[in-house]
N, CA, C and O of each residue as an XYZ file, in Angstrom:
536
protein
N       0.824     -1.183      0.000
C       0.000      0.000      0.000
C       0.875      1.257      0.000
O       0.569      2.228     -0.691
N       1.965      1.236      0.776
C       2.865      2.391      0.785
C       3.470      2.614     -0.594
O       3.594      3.750     -1.052
N       3.843      1.523     -1.248
C       4.422      1.636     -2.589
C       3.388      2.197     -3.565
O       3.725      2.996     -4.438
N       2.134      1.781     -3.417
C       1.080      2.280     -4.308
C       0.865      3.776     -4.087
O       0.737      4.528     -5.053
N       0.823      4.214     -2.836
C       0.661      5.637     -2.538
C       1.841      6.430     -3.097
O       1.660      7.517     -3.645
N       3.047      5.884     -2.957
C       4.241      6.560     -3.482
C       4.187      6.656     -4.999
O       4.545      7.684     -5.573
N       3.737      5.578     -5.655
C       3.647      5.593     -7.116
C       2.630      6.625     -7.590
O       2.876      7.336     -8.565
N       1.502      6.709     -6.914
C       0.491      7.707     -7.287
C       1.016      9.120     -7.074
O       0.738     10.020     -7.866
N       1.773      9.307     -6.007
C       2.385     10.616     -5.738
C       3.374     10.972     -6.848
O       3.408     12.113     -7.308
N       4.175      9.997     -7.277
C       5.151     10.232     -8.340
C       4.470     10.570     -9.665
O       5.052     11.250    -10.511
N       3.230     10.090     -9.845
C       2.467     10.407    -11.052
C       1.901     11.822    -11.010
O       1.346     12.301    -11.999
N       2.040     12.494     -9.863
C       1.588     13.873     -9.752
C       0.196     14.044     -9.160
O      -0.338     15.154     -9.157
N      -0.402     12.966     -8.657
C      -1.727     13.093     -8.054
C      -1.635     13.823     -6.725
O      -0.656     13.692     -5.991
N      -2.669     14.592     -6.433
C      -2.748     15.289     -5.150
C      -3.219     14.300     -4.084
O      -3.718     13.220     -4.403
N      -3.055     14.684     -2.811
C      -3.369     13.786     -1.701
C      -4.812     13.302     -1.724
O      -5.064     12.120     -1.491
N      -5.762     14.185     -2.000
C      -7.165     13.782     -2.046
C      -7.430     12.760     -3.139
O      -8.189     11.811     -2.943
N      -6.806     12.957     -4.281
C      -6.978     12.021     -5.396
C      -6.328     10.674     -5.066
O      -6.857      9.623     -5.426
N      -5.179     10.708     -4.381
C      -4.531      9.465     -3.976
C      -5.441      8.704     -3.017
O      -5.587      7.487     -3.130
N      -6.051      9.420     -2.075
C      -6.973      8.782     -1.125
C      -8.136      8.127     -1.867
O      -8.530      7.008     -1.536
N      -8.685      8.814     -2.863
C      -9.802      8.254     -3.632
C      -9.383      6.979     -4.370
O     -10.133      6.003     -4.393
N      -8.193      6.981     -4.969
C      -7.715      5.806     -5.694
C      -7.502      4.638     -4.724
O      -7.925      3.515     -4.999
N      -6.849      4.904     -3.595
C      -6.615      3.839     -2.613
C      -7.934      3.239     -2.137
O      -8.064      2.021     -2.017
N      -8.912      4.102     -1.866
C     -10.223      3.628     -1.422
C     -10.903      2.803     -2.515
O     -11.487      1.757     -2.230
N     -10.831      3.267     -3.759
C     -11.472      2.563     -4.869
C     -10.819      1.200     -5.118
O     -11.481      0.253     -5.542
N      -9.518      1.113     -4.848
C      -8.798     -0.149     -5.065
C      -8.961     -1.124     -3.898
O      -8.440     -2.238     -3.940
N      -9.683     -0.703     -2.861
C      -9.949     -1.598     -1.744
C      -8.947     -1.557     -0.603
O      -9.037     -2.364      0.322
N      -7.992     -0.633     -0.650
C      -7.050     -0.491      0.464
C      -7.792      0.092      1.658
O      -8.691      0.914      1.481
N      -7.434     -0.317      2.864
C      -8.081      0.177      4.076
C      -7.042      0.606      5.090
O      -6.003     -0.041      5.222
N      -7.306      1.691      5.811
C      -6.391      2.121      6.875
C      -6.328      1.079      7.990
O      -7.239      0.267      8.150
N      -5.258      1.114      8.745
C      -5.055      0.124      9.792
C      -6.050      0.268     10.945
O      -6.460     -0.735     11.530
N      -6.436      1.481     11.274
C      -7.256      1.675     12.468
C      -8.321      2.754     12.266
O      -8.158      3.680     11.471
N      -9.367      2.607     12.982
C     -10.389      3.620     13.252
C     -11.224      4.113     12.077
O     -12.295      4.676     12.304
N     -10.797      3.933     10.861
C     -11.563      4.418      9.715
C     -11.691      3.324      8.681
O     -10.904      2.378      8.642
N     -12.691      3.472      7.855
C     -12.886      2.522      6.762
C     -12.270      3.015      5.452
O     -12.045      2.224      4.536
N     -11.996      4.322      5.360
C     -11.454      4.893      4.130
C     -10.301      5.840      4.443
O     -10.164      6.332      5.563
N      -9.485      6.080      3.435
C      -8.384      7.034      3.563
C      -8.881      8.452      3.328
O      -9.834      8.676      2.583
N      -8.220      9.404      3.976
C      -8.473     10.822      3.755
C      -7.202     11.453      3.211
O      -6.138     10.834      3.227
N      -7.314     12.685      2.729
C      -6.145     13.396      2.209
C      -5.084     13.575      3.302
O      -3.889     13.460      3.027
N      -5.514     13.854      4.536
C      -4.547     14.024      5.629
C      -3.825     12.720      5.949
O      -2.641     12.734      6.285
N      -4.525     11.600      5.848
C      -3.877     10.308      6.093
C      -2.837     10.025      5.014
O      -1.759      9.506      5.305
N      -3.159     10.364      3.774
C      -2.216     10.176      2.672
C      -1.001     11.081      2.883
O       0.131     10.656      2.657
N      -1.227     12.322      3.314
C      -0.117     13.235      3.591
C       0.817     12.625      4.624
O       2.037     12.670      4.467
N       0.246     12.054      5.681
C       1.055     11.436      6.721
C       1.870     10.262      6.168
O       3.046     10.109      6.499
N       1.247      9.442      5.332
C       1.962      8.316      4.718
C       3.140      8.799      3.868
O       4.231      8.230      3.910
N       2.893      9.851      3.104
C       3.947     10.365      2.219
C       5.068     11.016      3.010
O       6.241     10.845      2.680
N       4.718     11.761      4.050
C       5.740     12.422      4.862
C       6.631     11.377      5.527
O       7.850     11.541      5.570
N       6.033     10.306      6.045
C       6.824      9.255      6.690
C       7.767      8.570      5.720
O       8.791      8.024      6.130
N       7.432      8.593      4.447
C       8.316      7.996      3.437
C       9.322      9.007      2.892
O      10.156      8.675      2.050
N       9.235     10.238      3.378
C      10.142     11.279      2.905
C       9.794     11.784      1.514
O      10.647     12.347      0.829
N       8.537     11.588      1.085
C       8.143     11.941     -0.276
C       7.396     13.254     -0.391
O       7.277     13.799     -1.489
N       6.901     13.764      0.692
C       6.091     14.962      0.623
C       6.381     15.808      1.843
O       6.611     15.288      2.935
N       6.368     17.079      1.655
C       6.614     17.979      2.777
C       5.366     18.088      3.628
O       4.256     17.846      3.154
N       5.552     18.452      4.881
C       4.415     18.705      5.743
C       3.736     19.993      5.276
O       4.155     20.578      4.278
N       2.706     20.440      5.972
C       1.938     21.602      5.527
C       2.810     22.843      5.342
O       2.617     23.604      4.394
N       3.768     23.046      6.247
C       4.699     24.157      6.096
C       5.928     23.606      5.394
O       6.662     22.792      5.955
N       6.141     24.041      4.200
C       7.238     23.492      3.400
C       8.568     24.119      3.835
O       8.762     25.326      3.694
N       9.478     23.303      4.360
C      10.769     23.849      4.766
C      11.636     24.167      3.549
O      11.418     23.642      2.457
N      12.619     25.036      3.760
C      13.583     25.304      2.706
C      14.392     24.042      2.460
O      14.528     23.196      3.343
N      14.918     23.926      1.273
C      15.677     22.719      0.953
C      16.959     22.660      1.781
O      17.524     23.686      2.161
N      17.390     21.457      2.043
C      18.571     21.207      2.854
C      19.738     20.918      1.932
O      19.615     20.137      0.988
N      20.864     21.543      2.201
C      22.085     21.245      1.460
C      22.765     20.081      2.163
O      23.178     20.193      3.317
N      22.877     18.950      1.445
C      23.467     17.756      2.035
C      24.724     17.373      1.280
O      24.840     17.582      0.072
N      25.650     16.814      2.013
C      26.869     16.270      1.420
C      26.699     14.759      1.269
O      25.655     14.210      1.621
N      27.715     14.097      0.749
C      27.665     12.641      0.600
C      27.463     12.006      1.970
O      28.017     12.475      2.965
N      26.675     10.949      2.021
C      26.389     10.209      3.251
C      25.667     11.049      4.302
O      25.840     10.820      5.500
N      24.871     12.005      3.873
C      24.046     12.777      4.799
C      22.579     12.555      4.457
O      22.209     12.427      3.290
N      21.760     12.511      5.488
C      20.341     12.192      5.352
C      19.502     13.168      6.169
O      19.930     13.635      7.224
N      18.309     13.471      5.676
C      17.331     14.150      6.528
C      16.698     13.074      7.404
O      16.778     11.888      7.081
N      16.073     13.472      8.505
C      15.444     12.480      9.378
C      14.383     11.656      8.647
O      14.389     10.431      8.772
N      13.464     12.280      7.881
C      12.461     11.451      7.192
C      13.075     10.484      6.182
O      12.619      9.346      6.070
N      14.095     10.914      5.450
C      14.718     10.038      4.461
C      15.423      8.870      5.141
O      15.350      7.736      4.669
N      16.103      9.147      6.246
C      16.788      8.075      6.967
C      15.777      7.121      7.592
O      15.986      5.907      7.585
N      14.694      7.650      8.125
C      13.645      6.799      8.705
C      13.072      5.867      7.642
O      12.832      4.690      7.907
N      12.856      6.390      6.451
C      12.329      5.568      5.360
C      13.332      4.481      4.966
O      12.958      3.326      4.762
N      14.597      4.860      4.863
C      15.641      3.915      4.475
C      15.797      2.799      5.504
O      15.980      1.636      5.146
N      15.723      3.161      6.781
C      15.888      2.177      7.850
C      14.583      1.468      8.199
O      14.569      0.567      9.037
N      13.482      1.873      7.554
C      12.153      1.310      7.799
C      11.797      1.368      9.279
O      11.464      0.358      9.899
N      11.878      2.571      9.822
C      11.561      2.765     11.229
C      10.872      4.104     11.425
O      10.955      4.974     10.558
N      10.195      4.282     12.549
C       9.463      5.532     12.777
C      10.392      6.737     12.930
O      11.449      6.654     13.555
N       9.976      7.839     12.351
C      10.706      9.099     12.442
C      10.910      9.515     13.902
O      12.013      9.936     14.251
N       9.883      9.414     14.783
C      10.085      9.817     16.182
C      11.174      9.020     16.903
O      11.838      9.551     17.794
N      11.364      7.756     16.529
C      12.426      6.958     17.145
C      13.792      7.534     16.792
O      14.663      7.655     17.654
N      13.976      7.884     15.534
C      15.255      8.489     15.130
C      15.476      9.827     15.830
O      16.595     10.149     16.229
N      14.410     10.599     15.975
C      14.552     11.886     16.653
C      14.946     11.669     18.115
O      15.759     12.418     18.656
N      14.369     10.644     18.757
C      14.748     10.328     20.140
C      16.216      9.927     20.204
O      16.933     10.327     21.121
N      16.667      9.133     19.225
C      18.080      8.753     19.181
C      18.962      9.988     19.008
O      20.040     10.076     19.595
N      18.501     10.930     18.207
C      19.239     12.174     18.011
C      19.385     12.916     19.340
O      20.475     13.369     19.689
N      18.282     13.037     20.076
C      18.310     13.731     21.368
C      19.209     13.021     22.372
O      19.843     13.663     23.209
N      19.262     11.685     22.287
C      20.080     10.906     23.225
C      21.551     10.827     22.816
O      22.376     10.304     23.566
N      21.882     11.343     21.629
C      23.268     11.338     21.180
C      23.688     10.087     20.427
O      24.883      9.858     20.240
N      22.727      9.267     19.986
C      23.057      8.053     19.243
C      23.362      8.333     17.771
O      23.844      7.445     17.068
N      23.094      9.536     17.299
C      23.315      9.896     15.897
C      24.292     11.055     15.808
O      24.300     11.948     16.655
N      25.117     11.025     14.767
C      25.977     12.172     14.464
C      25.182     13.065     13.523
O      24.772     12.630     12.447
N      24.969     14.292     13.919
C      24.105     15.160     13.130
C      24.552     16.609     13.240
O      25.309     17.006     14.126
N      24.043     17.362     12.297
C      24.223     18.817     12.338
C      22.860     19.443     12.087
O      21.993     18.842     11.454
N      22.688     20.630     12.580
C      21.435     21.344     12.374
C      21.628     22.334     11.238
O      22.447     23.248     11.341
N      20.881     22.160     10.156
C      20.976     23.048      9.005
C      20.253     24.352      9.338
O      19.029     24.370      9.467
N      21.004     25.430      9.476
C      20.432     26.707      9.896
C      19.456     27.277      8.870
O      18.465     27.911      9.233
N      19.736     27.053      7.599
C      18.896     27.622      6.545
C      17.497     27.013      6.531
O      16.503     27.729      6.408
N      17.425     25.693      6.656
C      16.125     25.016      6.580
C      15.534     24.729      7.947
O      14.329     24.514      8.069
N      16.373     24.724      8.981
C      15.889     24.377     10.313
C      15.762     22.878     10.532
O      15.187     22.450     11.533
N      16.292     22.066      9.607
C      16.182     20.612      9.711
C      17.487     20.006     10.204
O      18.565     20.582     10.055
N      17.355     18.818     10.799
C      18.530     18.056     11.190
C      19.027     17.253     10.003
O      18.232     16.713      9.233
N      20.328     17.175      9.857
C      20.972     16.379      8.811
C      21.853     15.357      9.527
O      22.746     15.713     10.296
N      21.584     14.093      9.260
C      22.284     12.997      9.921
C      23.424     12.505      9.037
O      23.249     12.306      7.835
N      24.592     12.312      9.642
C      25.733     11.757      8.917
C      25.709     10.240      9.097
O      25.810      9.742     10.218
N      25.576      9.510      7.990
C      25.516      8.048      8.084
C      26.003      7.415      6.784
O      25.314      7.435      5.764
N      27.211      6.853      6.849
C      27.727      6.101      5.698
C      27.203      4.662      5.806
O      26.354      4.373      6.650
N      27.697      3.779      4.970
C      27.182      2.405      4.936
C      27.381      1.690      6.274
O      26.482      0.986      6.733
N      28.533      1.861      6.897
C      28.769      1.179      8.179
C      27.888      1.767      9.281
O      27.440      1.040     10.167
N      27.641      3.060      9.234
C      26.760      3.681     10.223
C      25.320      3.210     10.036
O      24.609      2.991     11.017
N      24.887      3.054      8.790
C      23.550      2.515      8.529
C      23.429      1.108      9.105
O      22.400      0.748      9.677
N      24.482      0.320      8.950
C      24.478     -1.038      9.493
C      24.390     -0.992     11.021
O      23.658     -1.781     11.619
N      25.125     -0.082     11.655
C      25.086      0.062     13.115
C      23.689      0.461     13.581
O      23.198     -0.054     14.585
N      23.053      1.371     12.861
C      21.714      1.823     13.233
C      20.686      0.706     13.071
O      19.771      0.576     13.885
N      20.836     -0.098     12.022
C      19.924     -1.248     11.855
C      20.089     -2.232     13.012
O      19.105     -2.772     13.518
N      21.329     -2.462     13.428
C      21.577     -3.369     14.554
C      21.002     -2.782     15.842
O      20.428     -3.510     16.652
N      21.151     -1.497     16.031
C      20.589     -0.841     17.212
C      19.072     -0.967     17.228
O      18.471     -1.170     18.283
N      18.463     -0.847     16.071
C      17.007     -0.979     15.953
C      16.558     -2.386     16.323
O      15.506     -2.552     16.939
N      17.339     -3.405     15.957
C      16.981     -4.796     16.213
C      17.356     -5.274     17.623
O      16.884     -6.318     18.074
N      18.198     -4.513     18.307
C      18.654     -4.935     19.638
C      17.471     -4.980     20.606
O      16.580     -4.134     20.536
N      17.462     -5.961     21.507
C      16.374     -6.018     22.486
C      16.416     -4.803     23.396
O      17.481     -4.307     23.763
N      15.247     -4.351     23.741
C      15.160     -3.188     24.629
C      15.302     -3.658     26.066
O      14.720     -4.665     26.468
N      16.066     -2.930     26.814
C      16.212     -3.239     28.232
C      15.670     -2.074     29.027
O      15.893     -0.913     28.682
N      14.982     -2.378     30.058
C      14.360     -1.353     30.896
C      15.046     -1.364     32.251
O      15.286     -2.422     32.833
N      15.353     -0.189     32.737
C      15.961     -0.089     34.055
C      14.862     -0.267     35.096
O      13.824      0.394     35.047
N      15.108     -1.159     36.023
C      14.149     -1.368     37.097
C      14.492     -0.423     38.249
O      15.664     -0.186     38.540
N      13.459      0.113     38.900
C      13.763      0.973     40.052
C      14.444      0.159     41.156
O      14.156     -1.023     41.347
N      15.327      0.801     41.853
C      16.022      0.124     42.954
C      15.000     -0.319     43.989
O      14.118      0.449     44.373
N      15.125     -1.561     44.437
C      14.143     -2.058     45.411
C      14.450     -1.425     46.760
O      15.604     -1.169     47.106
N      13.396     -1.184     47.500
C      13.544     -0.574     48.818
C      13.765     -1.678     49.851
O      13.140     -2.737     49.803
N      14.648     -1.405     50.758
C      14.891     -2.363     51.822
C      13.697     -2.370     52.748
O      13.200     -1.317     53.148
N      13.240     -3.555     53.084
C      12.084     -3.630     53.973
C      12.527     -3.364     55.404
O      13.612     -3.772     55.819
N      11.676     -2.678     56.145
C      12.059     -2.337     57.504
C      11.509     -3.311     58.497
O      11.741     -3.167     59.697
């Protein structure tokens, strides 16, 4: 379904028209609704790095092996908010592009491999220290 939405976007269809095509072809959203809306299509496209959000940022000047957060999220097949959390925690090497206001992540092939491994690693939760009973 994501590939179909991306293909329709590449053909130049607007979000509302993409929603109509997806609905006509029998695609259904995962939760809460029976049909797609233009806003749902916008969200799908933004997560794939294919469409700008409502406020279109200025373009980002990137060098080799640099990614925007949405593009890297799409490449790694993971949620954008997870990458942003990793950025805040210092797990990513990044710079803030002053012109566009976007983060640019530095990730060559070995860094992409490290990030994929980090994504697959089991999550560990810190348990609160147990209180000594009196």
